[in-house]
C-alpha positions in Angstrom: 0.0 0.0 0.0 1.6 3.2 -1.1 1.3 6.3 1.0 0.1 9.5 -0.7 2.7 12.3 -0.7 2.1 15.3 1.6 0.6 18.5 0.3 3.6 20.4 1.4 6.9 19.3 -0.1 10.2 21.1 0.0 11.8 21.6 -3.3 15.6 20.8 -3.4 18.1 23.6 -3.4 21.0 23.6 -5.8 24.1 22.0 -4.3 26.4 24.3 -2.4 29.6 23.5 -0.6 28.5 24.7 2.8 24.8 23.6 2.7 23.1 20.3 2.7 21.0 19.5 -0.4 17.7 19.8 1.4 16.3 21.1 4.6 13.5 19.5 6.6 10.4 21.5 7.5 11.2 21.2 11.2 14.7 22.6 10.6 13.2 25.5 8.7 10.7 26.3 11.5 13.5 26.2 14.1 15.6 28.6 12.0 12.6 30.9 11.5 11.9 31.0 15.2 15.5 31.8 15.9 15.5 34.6 13.4 12.3 36.0 14.8 13.6 36.1 18.4 16.9 37.6 17.4 19.1 34.7 18.4 20.5 34.3 14.9 21.8 36.8 12.4 19.2 37.3 9.7 21.9 38.1 7.1 23.7 34.7 7.3 23.9 32.5 4.2 21.7 30.0 6.0 18.9 32.5 6.4 19.0 33.3 2.6 19.0 29.6 1.9 15.9 29.2 4.0 14.2 32.1 2.2 15.0 30.6 -1.1 13.7 27.2 0.1 10.4 28.7 1.1 10.0 30.6 -2.1 10.5 27.3 -4.0 7.8 25.5 -2.1 5.4 24.0 -4.6 1.9 25.4 -4.9 -0.8 23.4 -3.1 -2.1 20.6 -5.2 -5.8 20.0 -5.8 -7.7 18.2 -3.0 -5.0 18.7 -0.4 -4.8 20.9 2.8 -2.8 24.0 3.4 -0.1 24.4 6.1 -1.2 27.2 8.4 2.1 27.4 10.3 4.1 27.6 7.1 1.9 30.3 5.7 2.3 32.4 8.9 6.1 32.0 8.8 6.1 32.9 5.1 4.1 36.1 5.8 6.5 37.2 8.5 9.4 36.7 6.2 7.6 38.6 3.5 7.2 41.6 5.8 10.8 41.5 6.9 12.1 41.3 3.3 9.9 44.2 2.2 11.3 46.3 5.1 14.9 45.5 4.2 14.3 46.0 0.5 12.8 49.5 0.9 14.9 50.6 3.8 17.2 52.8 1.8 14.3 54.3 -0.1 12.1 55.0 3.0 14.7 56.1 5.5 16.5 59.4 5.1 19.3 60.7 7.4 18.7 58.0 10.0 15.0 58.6 10.5 11.8 57.1 9.2 10.5 59.1 6.2 7.0 59.9 5.3 7.1 57.4 2.4 7.7 54.5 4.9 4.9 55.7 7.1 2.6 55.9 4.2 3.6 52.4 3.0 3.2 50.8 6.4 -0.2 52.4 6.7 -1.2 51.0 3.3 0.1 47.5 4.2 -1.7 47.6 7.5 -5.0 48.8 6.0 -4.8 46.7 2.9 -7.3 44.2 4.3 -9.9 46.9 4.8 -9.3 48.2 1.3 -9.8 44.7 -0.1 -13.0 43.9 1.8 -14.4 47.4 0.7 -13.8 46.6 -3.0 -15.2 43.1 -2.6 -18.3 44.3 -0.7 -19.0 46.8 -3.4 -18.6 44.2 -6.1 -20.9 41.8 -4.2 -23.6 44.5 -3.9 -23.4 45.2 -7.6 -23.7 41.5 -8.5 -26.6 41.0 -6.1 -28.5 43.9 -7.6 -27.9 42.6 -11.1 -29.1 39.1 -10.1 -32.3 40.5 -8.4 -33.2 42.5 -11.5 -32.5 39.7 -14.0 -34.3 37.1 -11.9 -37.4 39.1 -11.6 -37.4 39.9 -15.3 -36.9 36.3 -16.4 -39.6 35.1 -14.0 -42.1 37.5 -15.7 -40.9 37.0 -19.3 -42.1 33.4 -19.3 -45.6 34.6 -18.6 -45.6 37.6 -20.9 -43.8 40.7 -22.0 -44.2 44.4 -21.9 -45.4 45.8 -25.2 -44.0 49.3 -24.6 -40.6 48.3 -23.3 -39.6 44.6 -23.3 -36.8 45.1 -20.7 -39.4 46.0 -18.0 -41.0 43.4 -15.8 -44.7 43.1 -15.2 -44.7 45.4 -12.1 -43.0 48.3 -13.8 -44.7 47.8 -17.2 -48.3 47.9 -16.0 -48.6 50.5 -13.2 -52.3 49.8 -13.3 -52.6 49.4 -17.0 -52.7 45.7 -17.5 -53.2 45.9 -21.3 -49.6 46.9 -21.7 -48.4 43.5 -20.5 -49.2 40.8 -23.1 -49.6 37.3 -21.8 -47.9 34.4 -23.6 -48.9 30.8 -24.0 -46.6 27.8 -23.7 -44.9 28.8 -20.5 -43.7 25.2 -19.9 -41.5 25.5 -23.0 -39.9 28.6 -21.6 -39.2 26.9 -18.3 -37.6 23.9 -20.0 -35.5 26.2 -22.2 -34.2 28.1 -19.1 -33.4 24.9 -17.4 -31.6 23.5 -20.4 -29.5 26.7 -20.9 -28.5 26.9 -17.2 -27.6 23.1 -17.0 -25.7 23.2 -20.3 -23.6 26.2 -19.2 -22.7 24.6 -15.9 -21.8 21.3 -17.6 -19.8 22.8 -20.4 -17.9 25.6 -18.6 -18.1 25.4 -14.8 -19.1 22.1 -13.2 -18.3 23.6 -9.8 -21.1 26.1 -10.2 -23.7 23.3 -9.6 -25.4 23.3 -6.2 -25.3 25.9 -3.4 -21.6 25.4 -2.7 -21.9 26.0 1.0 -20.6 22.6 2.1 -17.5 22.9 -0.2 -16.8 26.4 1.0 -16.8 25.3 4.6 -14.1 22.8 3.7 -12.1 25.4 1.8 -12.2 27.9 4.6 -11.1 25.1 7.0 -8.0 24.6 4.8 -9.0 22.2 2.1 -7.8 23.1 -1.5 -10.2 22.8 -4.5 -8.7 24.4 -7.5 -11.2 26.2 -9.7 -14.1 26.0 -7.3 -13.9 29.7 -6.5 -12.5 30.8 -9.9 -13.7 33.4 -12.4 -15.5 30.9 -14.6 -17.5 29.6 -11.6 -18.5 33.1 -10.7 -19.5 34.0 -14.2 -21.6 30.8 -14.9 -23.1 31.0 -11.4 -24.2 34.6 -12.0 -25.8 33.6 -15.4 -27.2 30.3 -14.5 -28.8 31.2 -11.2 -31.5 33.5 -12.6 -32.2 31.0 -15.3 -32.6 28.2 -12.8 -34.9 30.2 -10.6 -37.0 31.4 -13.6 -37.3 27.8 -14.8 -39.7 27.1 -12.0 -37.5 24.6 -10.1 -37.7 24.7 -6.3 -34.5 26.6 -5.9 -33.6 29.9 -4.4 -30.8 32.4 -4.5 -30.1 32.5 -0.8 -27.8 29.5 -0.7 -25.9 30.2 -4.0 -25.5 33.9 -2.9 -22.8 32.6 -0.5 -21.0 30.8 -3.3 -20.9 33.7 -5.8 -20.0 36.1 -3.0 -17.0 34.0 -2.0 -16.1 33.6 -5.6 -16.1 37.4 -6.0 -13.9 37.7 -2.9 -11.4 35.1 -4.2 -11.1 36.6 -7.7 -10.6 40.2 -6.4 -8.2 39.1 -3.6 -6.0 37.3 -6.1 -5.1 40.7 -7.6 -3.3 41.5 -4.3 0.1 39.8 -3.8 -0.4 39.8 0.0 -3.4 37.4 -0.3 -2.4 35.6 -3.5 0.7 34.1 -1.9 -0.8 33.3 1.5 -3.5 30.8 1.6 -4.2 31.3 5.3 -4.8 35.1 4.9 -7.0 34.3 1.9 -9.3 32.3 4.2 -9.9 35.4 6.3 -11.2 37.2 3.2 -13.3 34.2 2.3 -14.9 34.3 5.7 -15.8 38.0 5.3 -17.3 37.4 1.9 -19.4 34.6 3.1 -21.0 37.0 5.6 -21.6 39.6 2.8 -23.3 36.9 0.7 -25.9 36.2 3.4 -26.2 39.9 4.1 -27.3 40.8 0.5 -29.6 37.7 0.4 -31.6 38.6 3.5 -30.8 42.3 4.0 -29.1 41.6 7.3 -25.4 42.4 7.8 -25.4 41.2 11.4 -27.1 38.0 10.4 -24.4 37.5 7.8 -21.6 37.8 10.3 -23.4 35.4 12.7 -23.8 32.9 9.8 -20.1 33.1 9.0 -19.1 32.8 12.6 -21.4 29.8 13.4 -21.5 27.9 10.2 -18.6 28.7 7.9 -15.4 29.4 9.9 -13.6 27.3 12.4 -11.1 30.1 13.1 -12.7 33.5 13.5 -10.4 36.1 15.1 -11.6 39.5 16.2 -10.2 41.4 13.2 -11.9 38.9 10.8 -15.2 39.6 12.6 -14.9 43.3 12.1 -13.9 43.0 8.5 -16.7 40.6 7.9 -19.2 43.1 9.3 -17.7 46.0 7.3 -17.8 43.9 4.1 -21.4 43.1 4.8 -22.2 46.7 5.4 -20.6 47.9 2.2 -22.4 45.2 0.2 -25.8 46.0 1.7 -25.2 49.8 1.3 -24.4 49.3 -2.4 -27.5 47.1 -2.9 -29.7 49.7 -1.1 -28.3 52.5 -3.2 -29.0 50.6 -6.5 -32.5 49.8 -5.1 -33.3 46.9 -7.5 -36.9 46.5 -6.3 -37.7 50.2 -6.4 -39.2 50.0 -3.0 -36.4 51.2 -0.9 -36.0 47.8 0.7 -33.2 45.3 0.4 -35.5 42.4 -0.1 -38.5 41.9 -2.3 -41.1 42.0 0.5 -41.3 42.8 4.2 -43.7 41.5 6.8 -45.7 44.1 8.7 -48.3 43.6 11.4 -50.4 46.4 12.9 -52.1 44.2 15.5 -51.0 42.0 18.4 -51.3 38.2 18.5 -53.8 36.3 20.6 -53.1 33.8 23.3 -55.0 30.9 21.7 -52.7 31.2 18.6 -49.9 29.5 20.6 -51.6 26.2 20.1 -51.4 26.5 16.4 -47.8 27.7 16.5 -47.0 24.5 18.4 -48.8 22.3 15.9 -47.0 24.1 13.0 -43.6 23.6 14.7 -44.2 19.9 15.3 -45.3 19.5 11.7 -42.2 21.4 10.5 -39.8 19.2 12.4 -41.4 16.0 11.3 -41.7 17.2 7.7 -38.0 18.4 7.7 -36.9 15.0 9.0 -38.9 13.2 6.3 -37.5 15.5 3.5 -33.9 15.0 4.6 -34.2 11.3 4.9 -35.7 10.9 1.4 -33.4 13.6 0.0 -30.4 11.5 0.9 -31.9 8.5 -0.9 -32.7 10.6 -3.9 -29.1 11.9 -4.0 -27.8 8.3 -3.9 -30.1 7.3 -6.7 -29.1 10.3 -8.8 -25.3 9.6 -8.4 -25.8 6.0 -9.3 -28.1 6.3 -12.3 -28.4 9.9 -13.5 -24.8 11.2 -13.4 -24.4 11.0 -17.2 -27.8 12.6 -17.9 -27.6 15.8 -15.8 -28.9 18.1 -18.5 -31.8 15.8 -19.4 -32.6 15.4 -15.7 -32.9 19.2 -15.2 -35.1 19.6 -18.3 -37.4 16.8 -17.2 -37.7 18.2 -13.7 -38.5 21.6 -15.1 -41.1 20.2 -17.4 -42.7 18.1 -14.7 -42.7 21.0 -12.3 -44.4 23.3 -14.9 -47.1 20.7 -15.6 -47.9 20.2 -11.9 -47.8 23.9 -11.0 -49.5 25.4 -14.0 -53.1 24.9 -12.8 -52.4 26.8 -9.5 -51.7 30.5 -10.2 -49.7 30.9 -6.9 -47.4 28.0 -7.9 -47.1 29.3 -11.5 -45.5 32.6 -10.4 -42.1 33.1 -8.8 -41.8 31.7 -5.3 -40.8 35.0 -3.7 -43.7 36.8 -5.3 -46.1 34.1 -4.0 -44.7 34.5 -0.5 -45.2 38.2 -0.7 -48.8 37.7 -1.6 -49.3 35.3 1.2 -47.9 37.7 3.8 -50.1 40.6 2.8 -52.9 41.6 5.2 -56.5 41.3 4.1 -57.4 44.8 5.0 -57.1 47.7 2.5 -56.2 47.0 -1.1 -56.4 43.3 -1.7 -55.1 41.9 -5.0 -56.2 38.3 -4.5 -59.5 38.4 -2.6 -59.9 34.6 -2.7 -57.1 34.2 -0.1 -58.9 36.3 2.4 -62.3 34.6 2.1 
């Protein structure tokens, strides 16, 4: 039985008269510790050899784990090397010049700059997805005769004759499902699913090359509105974490500080996961709590504050764009103008018991369905998506509340029966 090689391997150094051909990882860590505590001269040939050794470490291979201690030591050496390299440029007449102070301020605040840029990008992407999803959900039912790019709500404004209904909505749903499934299969297989389970493994130190890449972000942003508009029982709340983390990974790769340090990159990914939940539910604090409790196993104080700041920037950009033209971050909000009654507690208990039993039933049979799909339907992923979309369209078409978008149906259900009522049959 052969043993799989470790994810961290030390590349050999070119032979030298005074040095051994290779250095063990333990020897490197001892030397680094000695240099940090000042017990060894940092300008010795051995120190330069160690620096070259670290620089020649191979990139993490796919489906391996990172070395947190090695990355931390590498980051310390990077800072020391930058200081020595720029010492003559920054220091003038024995004192610290303004250039060095400015550079140190930039290096210290680079994390805040990165999360600000990422938060703004996540907010822009979330607004784009909200607008496109709502338009595609309406285009399968009809189109605006005055301006085709408007959805039903903005087209009508009380004049229903401007929105022309279409027939054959099941064909539109199958087409949307086919396009989204084919894009995922052809260009970005990692874009399938919500991605939350895989992101938890990545933040914990697991390496999955391409899972958070640019193509995954692009196909996820295109396929998600198509999948929702196809009528399948999917939502954007789970995938919002995936495309947010993809956005953070793509932008952070542009900065050398995070590109060369996998451990620091995980801090950015934790912050972007919080921003993804924040734009989905309009709750920055909820996003931070989600990242703290569900996504990260290492969540220092600076990461918590950066996560909250990234979530704030994302929600502020989303609110500024105002995709729903209601001033709210989500499509609908629940409002009550009267208090609840004591006898309603009995029904709350019954609903809670039913929800727990139904959830257990769904999870049990979902595992069996996943096992069946992996065994028999792996080669027919696109056909499976089209058949499910067609079956869902046939079953849901007779019911007008199942025919429309799921979020819109929930908005109608949460409306109070007093005042202007659109669907009077719900209040009878």
